[in-house]
Each structure stands twice: as structure tokens, then as C-alpha cells.
C-alpha positions in Angstrom: 0.1 -0.2 0.1 2.7 2.3 1.4 4.6 1.5 -2.1 1.6 2.5 -4.3 1.1 5.7 -2.3 4.7 6.6 -3.1 4.5 5.6 -6.8 1.1 7.9 -7.1 2.9 11.0 -5.5 6.1 10.3 -8.1 3.7 9.9 -11.1 2.1 13.3 -10.1 5.0 15.1 -9.4 6.3 14.1 -12.9 3.1 14.8 -14.4 3.0 18.5 -13.0 6.5 19.1 -14.2 5.2 17.8 -17.8 2.4 20.6 -17.6 4.9 23.4 -16.7 7.2 24.2 -19.4 8.8 27.7 -21.0 6.1 29.3 -23.2 3.5 27.1 -21.8 -0.2 28.3 -22.9 -1.5 28.4 -19.3 1.9 29.8 -17.7 3.6 32.6 -16.9 6.9 33.7 -16.4 8.3 35.8 -13.3 11.5 37.8 -13.0 12.4 39.3 -9.6 15.3 41.9 -9.5 16.5 42.0 -5.6 19.5 43.6 -6.0 18.4 46.8 -8.0 15.4 46.8 -5.3 17.1 46.5 -2.3 20.9 47.1 -2.8 23.2 46.2 -0.3 19.9 44.9 2.1 19.3 42.3 -0.8 18.6 38.9 0.4 19.6 35.5 -1.6 16.8 33.7 -3.2 16.9 30.2 -2.2 14.0 27.0 -1.9 12.6 28.9 1.3 11.9 31.9 -0.7 10.4 29.9 -3.8 8.2 28.0 -1.1 6.9 31.5 0.4 6.4 32.6 -3.7 4.3 29.6 -4.1 2.4 29.9 -0.8 1.8 33.6 -1.9 0.3 32.3 -5.3 -1.9 29.6 -3.6 -3.2 32.5 -1.1 -4.0 34.7 -4.3 -5.8 31.8 -5.8 -7.7 31.0 -2.9 -8.8 34.7 -2.5 -9.8 34.3 -6.1 -11.5 31.0 -6.4 -14.0 30.5 -3.7 -14.3 26.5 -2.4 -11.0 25.7 -3.7 -8.6 24.8 -1.4 -5.4 25.5 -3.4 -2.2 24.4 -1.8 1.4 24.8 -2.3 1.6 21.9 -4.2 -0.8 23.2 -6.8 1.5 26.2 -7.7 4.1 24.2 -10.1 7.6 25.9 -11.0 9.7 25.0 -13.6 13.0 26.4 -15.6 14.6 28.5 -12.7 17.4 30.6 -13.3 20.2 31.6 -11.0 19.1 35.6 -11.9 15.8 34.9 -10.4 13.4 34.0 -13.2 11.1 31.2 -13.6 7.9 29.8 -15.2 5.0 28.6 -12.9 1.6 27.1 -13.6 -1.5 26.5 -11.5 -3.5 23.1 -10.9 -6.6 22.4 -9.8 -6.7 21.3 -6.2 -9.2 18.3 -7.5 -7.4 17.1 -10.4 -3.5 18.3 -10.5 -3.4 17.1 -14.1 -5.6 20.0 -15.0 -4.5 23.6 -15.0 -6.4 26.5 -14.0 -7.5 28.9 -16.8 -4.9 31.4 -17.4 -7.4 34.3 -17.3 -8.1 33.1 -13.7 -4.5 33.1 -12.7 -4.3 36.3 -14.0 -7.1 38.0 -11.8 -5.9 36.8 -8.6 -2.2 37.9 -9.5 -3.4 41.1 -10.1 -6.1 41.1 -7.3 -3.3 40.1 -4.7 -0.8 41.8 -6.1 0.1 44.4 -3.4 0.3 41.3 -1.1 2.7 39.1 -3.3 4.8 42.4 -3.4 5.1 43.3 0.2 5.8 39.6 0.8 9.2 40.1 -1.1 10.0 43.6 -0.2 9.5 44.4 -4.1 7.6 46.3 -6.4 5.5 46.1 -9.7 8.8 47.3 -11.5 11.4 44.8 -9.7 8.9 41.3 -9.2 7.5 40.9 -12.7 4.8 38.8 -13.7 5.4 38.7 -17.7 2.2 39.4 -19.6 0.3 40.8 -16.6 0.1 44.5 -16.7 1.3 46.2 -13.3 -1.1 47.2 -10.8 -2.7 50.1 -11.7 -3.1 52.9 -9.0 -6.9 54.2 -8.5 -7.3 57.4 -10.3 -7.3 60.6 -7.8 -10.5 62.2 -8.3 -9.9 66.1 -7.3 -12.1 67.9 -4.3 -13.2 70.4 -6.8 -15.1 69.4 -9.8 -13.5 70.3 -13.2 -16.1 72.3 -14.3 -15.8 74.6 -11.1 -12.2 75.1 -11.7 -13.0 75.9 -15.5 -16.1 78.3 -14.5 -13.8 80.0 -11.8 -10.8 80.7 -14.6 -13.3 82.1 -16.7 -15.0 84.4 -14.0 -11.5 85.2 -13.1 -10.5 86.8 -16.8 -13.9 88.2 -17.1 -13.4 90.1 -13.7 -9.9 91.1 -14.8 -10.9 92.0 -18.2 -13.7 94.4 -16.2 -11.4 95.8 -13.7 -8.9 96.8 -16.8 -11.6 98.7 -18.4 -12.6 100.6 -15.6 -9.2 101.5 -14.7 -8.6 102.8 -18.4 -11.7 104.8 -18.6 -10.9 106.4 -15.3 -7.3 107.1 -16.3 -8.6 108.7 -19.7 -11.0 110.7 -17.8 -8.4 112.0 -15.3 -6.2 113.1 -18.4 -8.8 114.3 -20.3 -9.9 116.5 -17.3 -6.1 117.5 -16.9 -6.0 118.8 -20.5 -9.1 120.7 -20.5 -7.7 122.2 -16.9 -4.4 123.2 -19.0 -6.4 124.7 -21.8 -8.7 127.1 -19.4 -5.4 128.4 -17.6 -3.7 128.9 -21.1 -7.0 130.7 -22.1 -7.1 132.7 -19.0 -3.6 133.7 -19.1 -3.8 134.9 -23.0 -7.0 137.0 -21.7 -5.0 138.6 -18.8 -2.1 139.4 -20.8 -4.5 141.3 -23.4 -6.2 143.1 -20.8 -2.9 144.3 -19.2 -1.7 145.4 -23.1 -5.1 147.5 -23.4 -5.0 149.1 -20.2 -1.4 150.5 -20.7 -2.2 151.7 -23.9 -4.7 153.7 -22.3 -2.6 155.4 -19.6 -2.0 159.5 -20.2 1.5 160.4 -19.3 1.4 163.6 -17.3 5.2 164.6 -17.8 5.3 164.7 -21.5 1.9 166.6 -21.3 3.3 169.3 -19.2 6.7 169.3 -21.5 4.8 170.2 -24.5 3.2 172.9 -22.8 6.3 174.5 -21.6 7.9 174.3 -25.3 5.2 175.8 -26.7 5.3 178.8 -24.5 
């Protein structure tokens, strides 16, 4: 009985390895840049780290597909390289000879991407699931509606134009008043000059009159 169990486990393991291969239709390639992300504090990738990766993927699959108890054994890894890249596929808990659809795996990874990244102290750029787009941040909604911002800008421009017109009209009126005052002062000065000139012409010099009278005598 024990020999049959061992043989069955070996057969399942061999079958799983056959399901996982580079460029598999339902597989994904993973690439980690630990040194780039952590520098001198980078950790060494080993079997324990790989077990953690498989465990986090099993966790993501459980979150995505309810009622399916995915285990670490359902995350099959192959073609691992020293530069920390590998391929993986996900098998069904009820039948390890069948693979989970690629779309469901992708949805599970995207849904739990932040949890996976944080487990390895990495980001979307340093823990890449080739073929799965990076997690997109939720769009920032401004506190003020865009139409209100545009309305405020338009009203500001209109208000500035009204102020400019008022100031321009006041300045022009002031200049016009100053010009009118200058013309009035010039006219008044000219009139006074003419009057003074006429008055001077009408003055009778008594000294010249007396001299003429004495000469005639």
C-alpha cells in the first residue's frame, strides 16, 4: 500500500513537471530584481523564498476562486535560473493533471499583487509577472469638480477684463480733465495778457504833457 502511495505521488509530481514548461499556454514567467530593489540589503533567493512565493500564489488563488483549497503543491514551478526568473502554472486542487485557466490566474495575481509584492519587499517593477500588466493606481479624484475649476478661471478672466476697462476709463477721464484744465489756464492767461496790454495803452503820461506845454510857451 505504501509503495502504491509513493508511486502515485511520484507520478503526480512527474505529470505536474510536464505541465509546466517555458512558453506554456497557461503559464507565466516571473522575473525578480532583488539586487536592484534592495541594494546592499538584498536577500539571497533560495528554496525557502521559492516556497514563500508558491504559498503567496496559493493564497491569491484561494482569494480569487472561492471553495477551492489551493495548496503549495498546486503551484508548479519550472525553468528556474540563477538570475531569479522562472515559469509557473497552477493546477486544480481536485485534479492536479488539469491547469487553471490563464485568465483566472491573471485575475488572482492582479487582485493580490500588493500582498505578493510586500511579501518580497519588491514592487511591480522589480517583481514582474511577464504578460500581466502592472497594478494601476486608482485615479485621483479632485476635491473640486473640473467644471467648477473652469468656471472659476473664466470668471477670473472676465473680472480682470472688467477691472482693466474701469481703470482705463478712469485714467483716460483724468487725463482729459487735466488737458481741459491746462487749456482753461492758458486761455485765462492769454486774456489777462491782452487786458493788461490794453490798459497800458490807455494810460496818459502827464510828464510828457507838461513838457509840451512849456515848449509851446
